[in-house]
DOGU-492505 format. One record per atom (N, C-alpha, C): residue number from 1; atom name; x, y, z. Coordinates in pm, whole numbers, plus 50000, padded with zeros to 5 digits. Example, Ala and Ser with C-alpha at 12.3 -4.5 7.8 and 13.67 -1.06 7.14 Angstrom:
REM residues 2
 resi name    c1    c2    c3
    1    N 51319 49431 50780
    1   CA 51230 49550 50780
    1    C 51320 49670 50780
    2    N 51285 49775 50708
    2   CA 51367 49894 50714
    2    C 51290 50003 50787
This chain:
REM residues 268
 resi name    c1    c2    c3
    1    N 50065 49895 50002
    1   CA 49996 50011 49989
    1    C 50048 50109 49987
    2    N 50042 50228 49910
    2   CA 50159 50317 49885
    2    C 50112 50413 50059
    3    N 50215 50523 50038
    3   CA 50210 50579 50135
    3    C 50162 50658 50159
    4    N 50078 50735 50067
    4   CA 49999 50887 50082
    4    C 49844 50754 50153
    5    N 49798 50664 50050
    5   CA 49655 50595 50069
    5    C 49661 50522 50224
    6    N 49813 50450 50289
    6   CA 49802 50506 50427
    6    C 49787 50534 50533
    7    N 49813 50711 50514
    7   CA 49806 50793 50576
    7    C 49653 50843 50538
    8    N 49564 50810 50446
    8   CA 49451 50834 50416
    8    C 49371 50729 50496
    9    N 49389 50599 50556
    9   CA 49363 50519 50583
    9    C 49380 50584 50718
   10    N 49460 50561 50788
   10   CA 49476 50570 50941
   10    C 49404 50726 50974
   11    N 49422 50839 50864
   11   CA 49310 50952 50919
   11    C 49150 50959 50938
   12    N 49119 50825 50807
   12   CA 48978 50800 50874
   12    C 48983 50690 50976
   13    N 49056 50601 51004
   13   CA 49021 50575 51149
   13    C 49044 50630 51258
   14    N 49087 50716 51271
   14   CA 49106 50855 51365
   14    C 48973 50935 51385
   15    N 48917 50921 51260
   15   CA 48801 51035 51221
   15    C 48703 50948 51290
   16    N 48694 50837 51240
   16   CA 48561 50773 51300
   16    C 48591 50731 51438
   17    N 48697 50730 51528
   17   CA 48723 50696 51658
   17    C 48666 50833 51693
   18    N 48714 50970 51680
   18   CA 48691 51115 51730
   18    C 48500 51115 51681
   19    N 48414 51038 51627
   19   CA 48364 51087 51538
   19    C 48251 50999 51646
   20    N 48289 50892 51677
   20   CA 48173 50838 51769
   20    C 48202 50887 51941
   21    N 48340 50935 51927
   21   CA 48385 50977 52114
   21    C 48306 51105 52128
   22    N 48232 51209 51983
   22   CA 48222 51327 52003
   22    C 48073 51300 52024
   23    N 47962 51232 51958
   23   CA 47884 51166 51946
   23    C 47797 51076 52083
   24    N 47909 51023 52127
   24   CA 47878 50995 52254
   24    C 47894 51037 52383
   25    N 47949 51164 52392
   25   CA 47990 51255 52457
   25    C 47847 51343 52469
   26    N 47842 51378 52363
   26   CA 47728 51443 52318
   26    C 47580 51418 52384
   27    N 47606 51263 52384
   27   CA 47475 51215 52402
   27    C 47499 51199 52560
   28    N 47617 51181 52628
   28   CA 47630 51164 52792
   28    C 47554 51324 52873
   29    N 47613 51374 52805
   29   CA 47581 51515 52813
   29    C 47429 51564 52836
   30    N 47397 51497 52783
   30   CA 47268 51579 52719
   30    C 47165 51494 52807
   31    N 47021 51594 52864
   31   CA 46959 51522 52943
   31    C 46868 51454 52763
   32    N 46750 51380 52850
   32   CA 46646 51294 52816
   32    C 46559 51396 52747
   33    N 46519 51530 52753
   33   CA 46430 51615 52714
   33    C 46546 51643 52596
   34    N 46636 51707 52637
   34   CA 46715 51800 52540
   34    C 46751 51688 52330
   35    N 46767 51581 52415
   35   CA 46786 51480 52298
   35    C 46617 51471 52193
   36    N 46565 51444 52304
   36   CA 46418 51410 52263
   36    C 46368 51542 52147
   37    N 46388 51704 52230
   37   CA 46356 51795 52105
   37    C 46448 51824 52002
   38    N 46574 51800 52011
   38   CA 46668 51763 51870
   38    C 46642 51664 51806
   39    N 46565 51587 51845
   39   CA 46567 51450 51762
   39    C 46427 51483 51711
   40    N 46321 51505 51728
   40   CA 46213 51566 51723
   40    C 46210 51725 51588
   41    N 46344 51793 51613
   41   CA 46387 51902 51563
   41    C 46434 51845 51393
   42    N 46507 51729 51358
   42   CA 46480 51700 51236
   42    C 46366 51683 51164
   43    N 46271 51649 51177
   43   CA 46125 51618 51140
   43    C 46026 51608 51251
   44    N 45945 51699 51284
   44   CA 45859 51694 51390
   44    C 45731 51598 51352
   45    N 45730 51576 51240
   45   CA 45571 51526 51208
   45    C 45626 51388 51155
   46    N 45641 51286 51242
   46   CA 45644 51113 51193
   46    C 45571 51057 51235
   47    N 45544 50915 51176
   47   CA 45463 50780 51204
   47    C 45475 50811 51359
   48    N 45383 50791 51508
   48   CA 45421 50749 51591
   48    C 45434 50854 51674
   49    N 45501 51015 51647
   49   CA 45513 51048 51673
   49    C 45469 51123 51838
   50    N 45370 51134 51839
   50   CA 45253 51156 51954
   50    C 45304 51053 52079
   51    N 45298 50925 52062
   51   CA 45369 50839 52160
   51    C 45536 50809 52145
   52    N 45588 50887 52078
   52   CA 45726 50843 52022
   52    C 45844 50858 52222
   53    N 45775 50939 52264
   53   CA 45897 50995 52370
   53    C 45816 50919 52485
   54    N 45702 50884 52465
   54   CA 45676 50809 52641
   54    C 45618 50662 52596
   55    N 45710 50597 52453
   55   CA 45648 50495 52464
   55    C 45785 50379 52401
   56    N 45874 50530 52331
   56   CA 45986 50472 52244
   56    C 46101 50506 52298
   57    N 46101 50657 52322
   57   CA 46269 50681 52381
   57    C 46201 50741 52483
   58    N 46217 50664 52598
   58   CA 46186 50700 52782
   58    C 46307 50724 52798
   59    N 46252 50791 52958
   59   CA 46444 50776 53033
   59    C 46461 50643 53091
   60    N 46396 50567 53053
   60   CA 46530 50442 53043
   60    C 46566 50388 52943
   61    N 46531 50434 52833
   61   CA 46584 50440 52663
   61    C 46689 50520 52728
   62    N 46713 50632 52743
   62   CA 46831 50721 52760
   62    C 46912 50658 52834
   63    N 46869 50639 53001
   63   CA 46985 50583 53074
   63    C 47041 50435 53035
   64    N 46963 50346 52930
   64   CA 47040 50206 52849
   64    C 47148 50261 52754
   65    N 47089 50375 52695
   65   CA 47169 50465 52603
   65    C 47323 50479 52625
   66    N 47327 50525 52756
   66   CA 47429 50565 52820
   66    C 47558 50455 52800
   67    N 47512 50360 52838
   67   CA 47571 50227 52821
   67    C 47644 50137 52724
   68    N 47546 50213 52627
   68   CA 47568 50157 52511
   68    C 47650 50218 52425
   69    N 47660 50364 52468
   69   CA 47754 50441 52390
   69    C 47887 50392 52412
   70    N 47913 50376 52555
   70   CA 48029 50353 52617
   70    C 48053 50191 52530
   71    N 47989 50131 52516
   71   CA 48004 49984 52450
   71    C 48093 50031 52310
   72    N 47995 50105 52264
   72   CA 48070 50154 52179
   72    C 48199 50261 52115
   73    N 48193 50310 52209
   73   CA 48286 50380 52226
   73    C 48443 50253 52234
   74    N 48429 50182 52253
   74   CA 48528 50071 52314
   74    C 48564 50025 52199
   75    N 48451 49973 52174
   75   CA 48426 49858 52026
   75    C 48511 49941 51880
   76    N 48496 50082 51908
   76   CA 48514 50134 51796
   76    C 48682 50148 51815
   77    N 48736 50167 51941
   77   CA 48904 50194 51960
   77    C 48955 50041 51912
   78    N 48873 49974 51984
   78   CA 48921 49804 51952
   78    C 48926 49767 51778
   79    N 48837 49772 51752
   79   CA 48813 49846 51568
   79    C 48958 49893 51513
   80    N 48945 50051 51541
   80   CA 49040 50082 51450
   80    C 49147 50063 51514
   81    N 49201 49989 51654
   81   CA 49362 49958 51648
   81    C 49367 49830 51584
   82    N 49272 49721 51588
   82   CA 49264 49627 51457
   82    C 49352 49643 51318
   83    N 49230 49778 51268
   83   CA 49248 49828 51125
   83    C 49371 49896 51119
   84    N 49430 49959 51229
   84   CA 49598 49983 51241
   84    C 49733 49919 51182
   85    N 49644 49821 51300
   85   CA 49807 49694 51277
   85    C 49786 49613 51129
   86    N 49660 49566 51093
   86   CA 49678 49475 50959
   86    C 49673 49549 50853
   87    N 49719 49425 50757
   87   CA 49756 49462 50651
   87    C 49642 49473 50560
   88    N 49661 49566 50453
   88   CA 49532 49626 50370
   88    C 49499 49484 50266
   89    N 49350 49523 50293
   89   CA 49287 49421 50171
   89    C 49299 49440 50041
   90    N 49325 49344 50036
   90   CA 49362 49334 49834
   90    C 49231 49291 49835
   91    N 49174 49357 49709
   91   CA 49061 49325 49642
   91    C 49091 49297 49514
   92    N 48976 49195 49417
   92   CA 49021 49133 49353
   92    C 48870 49115 49282
   93    N 48876 49134 49161
   93   CA 48710 49119 49076
   93    C 48747 48999 49014
   94    N 48650 48903 49029
   94   CA 48615 48736 48959
   94    C 48671 48817 48806
   95    N 48790 48670 48714
   95   CA 48835 48709 48654
   95    C 48670 48698 48517
   96    N 48716 48824 48450
   96   CA 48548 48747 48337
   96    C 48597 48728 48251
   97    N 48599 48639 48151
   97   CA 48620 48568 48070
   97    C 48464 48611 47910
   98    N 48511 48564 47758
   98   CA 48425 48646 47694
   98    C 48292 48554 47743
   99    N 48278 48465 47770
   99   CA 48192 48352 47774
   99    C 48115 48413 47893
  100    N 48184 48441 47995
  100   CA 48074 48494 48137
  100    C 48056 48594 48119
  101    N 48105 48707 48008
  101   CA 48035 48856 48048
  101    C 47933 48834 47942
  102    N 47913 48746 47798
  102   CA 47785 48686 47725
  102    C 47667 48673 47851
  103    N 47701 48547 47909
  103   CA 47606 48528 47989
  103    C 47585 48633 48058
  104    N 47657 48720 48156
  104   CA 47617 48815 48220
  104    C 47528 48864 48185
  105    N 47535 48904 48036
  105   CA 47459 49017 47962
  105    C 47303 48955 47963
  106    N 47312 48849 47899
  106   CA 47156 48759 47938
  106    C 47070 48738 48046
  107    N 47148 48776 48150
  107   CA 47120 48694 48259
  107    C 47047 48806 48355
  108    N 47143 48931 48292
  108   CA 47061 49059 48366
  108    C 46946 49106 48244
  109    N 46940 49072 48117
  109   CA 46816 49110 48041
  109    C 46727 48983 48093
  110    N 46755 48848 48158
  110   CA 46686 48777 48207
  110    C 46601 48856 48370
  111    N 46670 48912 48365
  111   CA 46624 48934 48491
  111    C 46486 49051 48505
  112    N 46547 49127 48440
  112   CA 46480 49252 48400
  112    C 46352 49240 48283
  113    N 46367 49130 48189
  113   CA 46245 49125 48141
  113    C 46124 49034 48207
  114    N 46238 48929 48348
  114   CA 46110 48852 48387
  114    C 46057 48949 48523
  115    N 46086 48999 48549
  115   CA 46035 49125 48628
  115    C 45912 49202 48536
  116    N 45938 49239 48434
  116   CA 45825 49298 48364
  116    C 45704 49210 48316
  117    N 45765 49089 48276
  117   CA 45620 48980 48280
  117    C 45594 48976 48392
  118    N 45630 48953 48507
  118   CA 45538 48891 48637
  118    C 45478 48986 48692
  119    N 45589 49100 48703
  119   CA 45507 49211 48769
  119    C 45465 49350 48686
  120    N 45361 49336 48595
  120   CA 45318 49416 48481
  120    C 45271 49530 48566
  121    N 45167 49501 48659
  121   CA 45085 49586 48740
  121    C 45186 49670 48786
  122    N 45150 49815 48826
  122   CA 45191 49926 48904
  122    C 45129 49947 49025
  123    N 44996 49904 49065
  123   CA 44951 49901 49159
  123    C 45067 49881 49305
  124    N 45042 49973 49391
  124   CA 45143 49982 49496
  124    C 45058 49914 49598
  125    N 45117 49842 49687
  125   CA 45049 49778 49795
  125    C 45091 49838 49898
  126    N 44999 49841 50008
  126   CA 44976 49886 50165
  126    C 45114 49910 50209
  127    N 45202 49781 50224
  127   CA 45309 49818 50339
  127    C 45415 49895 50263
  128    N 45404 49834 50118
  128   CA 45518 49951 50035
  128    C 45531 50080 50050
  129    N 45342 50142 50034
  129   CA 45348 50281 50079
  129    C 45321 50317 50226
  130    N 45323 50252 50278
  130   CA 45345 50278 50427
  130    C 45505 50317 50473
  131    N 45577 50203 50441
  131   CA 45719 50238 50437
  131    C 45792 50326 50385
  132    N 45752 50360 50254
  132   CA 45782 50443 50196
  132    C 45806 50586 50251
  133    N 45646 50599 50298
  133   CA 45585 50740 50293
  133    C 45641 50762 50423
  134    N 45617 50678 50552
  134   CA 45670 50648 50695
  134    C 45818 50719 50705
  135    N 45924 50588 50657
  135   CA 46035 50589 50685
  135    C 46125 50659 50575
  136    N 46122 50598 50464
  136   CA 46213 50638 50364
  136    C 46229 50819 50336
  137    N 46065 50850 50360
  137   CA 46076 51006 50326
  137    C 46150 51106 50467
  138    N 46170 50967 50588
  138   CA 46234 51092 50721
  138    C 46392 51157 50654
  139    N 46460 51234 50763
  139   CA 46592 51199 50706
  139    C 46711 51102 50754
  140    N 46790 51114 50741
  140   CA 46875 50977 50696
  140    C 46884 50916 50854
  141    N 46886 50984 50977
  141   CA 46969 50992 51095
  141    C 46796 50913 51167
  142    N 46693 50969 51148
  142   CA 46577 50954 51196
  142    C 46553 50795 51074
  143    N 46582 50799 50996
  143   CA 46524 50620 50945
  143    C 46582 50528 50989
  144    N 46735 50549 50995
  144   CA 46835 50437 51057
  144    C 46783 50418 51215
  145    N 46685 50526 51281
  145   CA 46710 50494 51426
  145    C 46571 50471 51502
  146    N 46471 50446 51405
  146   CA 46334 50412 51429
  146    C 46301 50321 51440
  147    N 46290 50245 51515
  147   CA 46236 50064 51529
  147    C 46078 50078 51560
  148    N 45967 50104 51488
  148   CA 45813 50126 51517
  148    C 45749 50012 51541
  149    N 45621 49970 51533
  149   CA 45541 49871 51484
  149    C 45447 49903 51396
  150    N 45462 49882 51320
  150   CA 45572 49780 51222
  150    C 45626 49850 51079
  151    N 45719 49786 51080
  151   CA 45753 49806 50938
  151    C 45820 49888 50875
  152    N 45963 49898 50961
  152   CA 46076 50029 50928
  152    C 46182 49913 50882
  153    N 46194 49913 50750
  153   CA 46301 49852 50705
  153    C 46462 49941 50726
  154    N 46523 49951 50822
  154   CA 46627 50073 50827
  154    C 46688 50131 50754
  155    N 46786 50058 50684
  155   CA 46892 50059 50572
  155    C 46833 50055 50483
  156    N 46773 49977 50395
  156   CA 46681 50024 50298
  156    C 46584 50140 50285
  157    N 46532 50192 50386
  157   CA 46471 50322 50387
  157    C 46569 50400 50374
  158    N 46643 50427 50480
  158   CA 46716 50530 50465
  158    C 46797 50534 50346
  159    N 46883 50411 50311
  159   CA 46937 50464 50139
  159    C 46822 50509 50042
  160    N 46747 50474 49993
  160   CA 46608 50527 49943
  160    C 46604 50678 49980
  161    N 46600 50733 50113
  161   CA 46584 50802 50133
  161    C 46679 50905 50089
  162    N 46834 50833 50139
  162   CA 46960 50926 50071
  162    C 46989 50935 49937
  163    N 46940 50846 49832
  163   CA 46946 50820 49693
  163    C 46849 50942 49653
  164    N 46726 50909 49672
  164   CA 46610 50960 49572
  164    C 46520 51029 49681
  165    N 46549 51126 49774
  165   CA 46500 51185 49874
  165    C 46433 51263 49831
  166    N 46499 51325 49705
  166   CA 46403 51423 49634
  166    C 46345 51406 49537
  167    N 46269 51290 49538
  167   CA 46180 51233 49455
  167    C 46072 51202 49443
  168    N 45971 51248 49415
  168   CA 45838 51237 49477
  168    C 45760 51109 49500
  169    N 45819 50984 49375
  169   CA 45770 50890 49451
  169    C 45871 50788 49468
  170    N 45926 50745 49600
  170   CA 45971 50695 49676
  170    C 45946 50512 49664
  171    N 45817 50481 49655
  171   CA 45794 50354 49630
  171    C 45823 50341 49488
  172    N 45815 50382 49391
  172   CA 45899 50341 49274
  172    C 46078 50339 49282
  173    N 46091 50394 49379
  173   CA 46266 50461 49385
  173    C 46273 50303 49492
  174    N 46179 50280 49574
  174   CA 46208 50152 49649
  174    C 46239 50034 49546
  175    N 46155 49987 49467
  175   CA 46108 49917 49364
  175    C 46251 49879 49312
  176    N 46341 49986 49245
  176   CA 46426 49974 49154
  176    C 46559 49947 49289
  177    N 46599 49970 49347
  177   CA 46655 49916 49438
  177    C 46652 49784 49465
  178    N 46527 49730 49505
  178   CA 46505 49557 49503
  178    C 46528 49507 49369
  179    N 46496 49555 49280
  179   CA 46531 49530 49106
  179    C 46675 49507 49142
  180    N 46785 49569 49140
  180   CA 46903 49611 49157
  180    C 46976 49452 49262
  181    N 46932 49470 49351
  181   CA 46912 49373 49463
  181    C 46887 49231 49390
  182    N 46808 49205 49346
  182   CA 46775 49115 49243
  182    C 46871 49063 49146
  183    N 46900 49111 49074
  183   CA 47019 49099 48948
  183    C 47130 49088 49014
  184    N 47160 49145 49178
  184   CA 47291 49112 49226
  184    C 47315 48976 49269
  185    N 47162 48960 49345
  185   CA 47214 48815 49341
  185    C 47171 48707 49246
  186    N 47158 48726 49122
  186   CA 47139 48650 49003
  186    C 47324 48647 48960
  187    N 47361 48772 48936
  187   CA 47511 48733 48911
  187    C 47620 48717 49040
  188    N 47548 48702 49157
  188   CA 47631 48621 49268
  188    C 47643 48489 49265
  189    N 47513 48459 49240
  189   CA 47487 48306 49219
  189    C 47549 48267 49084
  190    N 47579 48317 48948
  190   CA 47662 48291 48819
  190    C 47823 48278 48860
  191    N 47883 48383 48987
  191   CA 48011 48387 48959
  191    C 48049 48237 49110
  192    N 47964 48217 49183
  192   CA 47966 48140 49312
  192    C 47938 48002 49247
  193    N 47886 47958 49127
  193   CA 47862 47865 49094
  193    C 48007 47788 49051
  194    N 48094 47909 48972
  194   CA 48218 47912 48965
  194    C 48314 47803 49023
  195    N 48325 47791 49132
  195   CA 48394 47727 49229
  195    C 48341 47568 49255
  196    N 48200 47546 49127
  196   CA 48209 47396 49202
  196    C 48203 47362 49016
  197    N 48180 47426 48938
  197   CA 48151 47388 48780
  197    C 48210 47472 48685
  198    N 48306 47468 48593
  198   CA 48355 47586 48467
  198    C 48217 47582 48370
  199    N 48131 47515 48392
  199   CA 48075 47504 48274
  199    C 47953 47617 48260
  200    N 47984 47729 48165
  200   CA 47911 47834 48163
  200    C 47748 47834 48151
  201    N 47730 47735 48065
  201   CA 47577 47686 48026
  201    C 47529 47608 48169
  202    N 47592 47522 48254
  202   CA 47558 47468 48316
  202    C 47494 47600 48464
  203    N 47590 47681 48455
  203   CA 47581 47768 48602
  203    C 47425 47881 48506
  204    N 47438 47928 48378
  204   CA 47349 47950 48332
  204    C 47199 47908 48367
  205    N 47177 47827 48307
  205   CA 47072 47710 48362
  205    C 47040 47705 48450
  206    N 47137 47715 48586
  206   CA 47100 47678 48762
  206    C 47050 47821 48772
  207    N 47104 47932 48723
  207   CA 47038 48084 48756
  207    C 46903 48114 48713
  208    N 46871 48010 48603
  208   CA 46740 48045 48527
  208    C 46628 48023 48669
  209    N 46699 47909 48640
  209   CA 46590 47865 48767
  209    C 46579 47905 48914
  210    N 46714 47969 48940
  210   CA 46691 48061 49076
  210    C 46632 48166 49027
  211    N 46627 48257 48903
  211   CA 46596 48354 48876
  211    C 46436 48372 48910
  212    N 46353 48240 48892
  212   CA 46215 48173 48907
  212    C 46173 48167 49011
  213    N 46248 48160 49111
  213   CA 46200 48080 49214
  213    C 46110 48222 49311
  214    N 45989 48177 49335
  214   CA 45896 48253 49371
  214    C 45907 48349 49493
  215    N 45977 48330 49629
  215   CA 46107 48393 49691
  215    C 46144 48497 49665
  216    N 46241 48433 49517
  216   CA 46301 48540 49504
  216    C 46291 48623 49381
  217    N 46155 48612 49318
  217   CA 46142 48680 49203
  217    C 46017 48777 49293
  218    N 45954 48732 49383
  218   CA 45854 48753 49436
  218    C 45880 48917 49492
  219    N 45997 48942 49556
  219   CA 46012 49084 49641
  219    C 46113 49084 49555
  220    N 46127 49091 49401
  220   CA 46237 49151 49312
  220    C 46170 49313 49285
  221    N 46049 49329 49278
  221   CA 45943 49450 49224
  221    C 45862 49515 49360
  222    N 45923 49527 49506
  222   CA 45894 49531 49613
  222    C 46002 49660 49655
  223    N 45903 49784 49693
  223   CA 45951 49873 49759
  223    C 45966 49839 49941
  224    N 46075 49673 49990
  224   CA 46094 49664 50093
  224    C 46187 49566 50075
  225    N 46256 49593 50215
  225   CA 46411 49536 50227
  225    C 46416 49411 50192
  226    N 46336 49286 50183
  226   CA 46345 49173 50139
  226    C 46436 49099 50066
  227    N 46453 49183 49924
  227   CA 46526 49134 49842
  227    C 46719 49151 49862
  228    N 46717 49305 49949
  228   CA 46817 49335 50005
  228    C 46962 49239 50114
  229    N 46806 49180 50185
  229   CA 46863 49096 50265
  229    C 46911 48927 50230
  230    N 46827 48917 50107
  230   CA 46878 48802 50004
  230    C 47008 48845 49971
  231    N 47040 48976 49902
  231   CA 47142 48960 49873
  231    C 47265 49002 49975
  232    N 47244 49036 50079
  232   CA 47314 48982 50180
  232    C 47401 48882 50223
  233    N 47267 48813 50227
  233   CA 47265 48658 50260
  233    C 47369 48589 50193
  234    N 47381 48622 50054
  234   CA 47468 48535 49979
  234    C 47582 48626 50014
  235    N 47569 48729 49961
  235   CA 47726 48768 50000
  235    C 47812 48723 50130
  236    N 47764 48713 50232
  236   CA 47775 48665 50380
  236    C 47804 48518 50340
  237    N 47760 48417 50278
  237   CA 47785 48294 50267
  237    C 47887 48296 50162
  238    N 47939 48347 50023
  238   CA 47991 48346 49943
  238    C 48146 48410 50018
  239    N 48128 48493 50130
  239   CA 48263 48562 50185
  239    C 48299 48457 50308
  240    N 48205 48386 50342
  240   CA 48216 48294 50467
  240    C 48325 48151 50394
  241    N 48286 48093 50295
  241   CA 48328 47963 50216
  241    C 48451 48012 50167
  242    N 48482 48174 50114
  242   CA 48638 48169 50065
  242    C 48704 48206 50172
  243    N 48675 48255 50301
  243   CA 48739 48285 50419
  243    C 48805 48110 50448
  244    N 48700 47988 50460
  244   CA 48738 47851 50501
  244    C 48865 47796 50384
  245    N 48757 47849 50260
  245   CA 48832 47776 50164
  245    C 49028 47850 50162
  246    N 49022 47985 50163
  246   CA 49166 48052 50157
  246    C 49224 48091 50245
  247    N 49133 48084 50384
  247   CA 49169 48162 50477
  247    C 49205 48364 50427
  248    N 49107 48355 50354
  248   CA 49083 48537 50296
  248    C 49068 48633 50408
  249    N 49122 48696 50428
  249   CA 49084 48823 50526
  249    C 48975 48868 50417
  250    N 48993 48891 50304
  250   CA 48893 48961 50222
  250    C 48739 48896 50238
  251    N 48740 48745 50247
  251   CA 48596 48695 50263
  251    C 48516 48731 50427
  252    N 48632 48669 50496
  252   CA 48589 48761 50624
  252    C 48531 48896 50662
  253    N 48569 48929 50597
  253   CA 48587 49099 50592
  253    C 48425 49126 50511
  254    N 48392 49062 50382
  254   CA 48257 49050 50294
  254    C 48161 48997 50424
  255    N 48163 48906 50454
  255   CA 48092 48798 50579
  255    C 48039 48867 50693
  256    N 48114 48974 50724
  256   CA 48118 49062 50831
  256    C 48012 49170 50793
  257    N 48051 49213 50676
  257   CA 47997 49342 50649
  257    C 47820 49331 50618
  258    N 47849 49152 50557
  258   CA 47691 49123 50471
  258    C 47627 49093 50590
  259    N 47677 49047 50674
  259   CA 47597 49040 50773
  259    C 47494 49153 50905
  260    N 47586 49257 50878
  260   CA 47581 49348 50932
  260    C 47472 49463 50882
  261    N 47511 49426 50747
  261   CA 47381 49512 50659
  261    C 47249 49452 50660
  262    N 47250 49308 50667
  262   CA 47144 49212 50642
  262    C 47054 49253 50765
  263    N 47093 49256 50895
  263   CA 47052 49253 51036
  263    C 47023 49425 51002
  264    N 47040 49501 50985
  264   CA 47023 49642 50985
  264    C 46901 49684 50868
  265    N 46908 49556 50808
  265   CA 46778 49573 50642
  265    C 46683 49557 50760
  266    N 46644 49452 50815
  266   CA 46537 49342 50875
  266    C 46467 49433 50909
  267    N 46328 49415 50892
  267   CA 46206 49527 50933
  267    C 46171 49515 51086
  268    N 46153 49614 51143
  268   CA 46079 49631 51317
  268    C 45972 49565 51292
């Protein structure tokens, strides 16, 4: 790793520790009432706002949060020390031969057209509209920190709002995110099978069968996080097997990140 890049990585590590430390200190120094006022100032009108302070963010929640802040700070310092000492990860894209490139083009085309054929209707479901309007439209911090009953997919809705917050139709943009995750599942499957067979035809045929599994294609055009959870699960499995097969630190890192994001997408 070049010296400038190493300096940037170390600066980012120190910035992360400082950021967690400052946020934790601000949380510790603020009263329950001050934090509630600040949180509501981000967007005072949200689902359940009338009972949020009395049922969700209570004084007991604030007290418990003090300990979680301490734990987060300790964990961040430990992770930063580990990152400081470890050798840099070497990310390598899969080797792409012309046959693979051609097959992937057909797979992506198949996924898009399968969605168009099986989901021709543009009628939005109640859960999609509820999730997009009540959580996708929130400021980023509120979207990732609010776990009401029912149905916030925190990371999914936060990402939808972050990328497409200026759009009038967050249900449609959420469906586009799910479609991208669906295509990601198909592409992952194609490369994952390469460790078992070199036959492009056999891998492509298997991907076609995967593409039309009802639980997979059923959520490919839904503005909810289930397809993203599936993609994270696939990446987690691939990273774990790569670690066991090659003792790959990159695989272990992928496994960890995919698990964290996948849990963060699960609905409340």
